[in-house]
N, C-alpha and C positions, 0 to 999 in steps of 0.2 A: 855247431852245426852245419850243412852247406844245406843249399835251398835245393840242394835237390834230393837231401836224403828226411828231409818233417815239413810236410802239409801246411802249407801259411792259416795258422788261426786268427792274422790284422787284417786290414790292408796296409800297413806301411811292408810286411809281411808279403803278401799276395804283387805286393810290388816290384819290390826284389823279387822275386823269384819272377816275375812277367818280362824281370828288365832283365834277367840272369846276371845279373850281380851277384856276387862270392860275398857270405856274410855268417856270421856263427851267432846262435843265439842261446842269452847264458842266462835259465834259470836259476832262483833262489827261491822260499815261503818269506811267503808276510803278515808279516803283525799284524791282523785288523784295528788294531790301536796304535798303528803309527800313522802318523800325520806328516811326517819330512820323507815323504812318500822317494826321494829319492840321494841325499845319508844313507837311509835305509838301505836301499841296490847295492848304494859307493860299498858302504860295511858286508852287503851280505858277500859281497862279490871281490872285496876284500881290494877296489881299486882307490885311487884317488881322486878323493873328491873333484878337485879342478875340472880331472877328465872325464869327470858323465857330466850330463847335462841333465838338465829339463826343459819343460817345451811349456809354453804360457803362449795358452790366451789372449792377448786387450780386447779395448772397445775402446776405438778409435776415429772420435767423429761418426758416428756408427759403425764403420769397419769393423771386422776381426783383421789381428792385426799380430801373428807367433814370432816368440820371441827365444829362444833356446839364450840358456847362460847355464854354466857350474853349476852342481845344486848347493855348492859351497856358499855361492852367493845369492844379493839379492837383486831385483831385475826393477832401473831406476827407469818408473813408466814418463816421469819426464824429461829425460837423454830415449826414451822409444818414444811419446811423444812428435820430439823434435829432430830422429833420424827419420819419422815419416810424417814429414812438415805441417805437425801440427804445435796447438798446444798446451794441449789438458789428453792425459792416456787415462781406465778408468780397466783394471782385471775382467774380463768377459764374462756374466755371471756363468758360476758354472751349469747350469741348466741349456745353453747356449751354447757353450760351450761343446759340450757334450754332444746336443743335438746336434749342431754342424760338423764336429771333425770324428763320431761315431765310433767314439772315444770316452768309458772315464775318464772325471777326473783324479791325478795320479799312476795314467795314463794316456795319453794323450801325445800321440808321436806325430 
């Protein structure tokens, strides 16, 4: 779908539309019992999990930091902390991540 054919339903899609950036939205049915959201999406869309990314929100010294990694891999919190000049990072509290980003966990972009 092009940005001009579908109305935006998320802040990310609104930003794409407003910038005039071409994009395609790919929809699939979500199994509510599935917790590996990215792997589910890759399988449903028949994509290589190395080419599908998950967006993770971490807390580094009281600041939220976003990391994007392939859905087939795990985020190294130690490496993330080092990348931003700290010694320790923790996954952000789900409620804090949702409130801050405006997205539900599993759909943060």
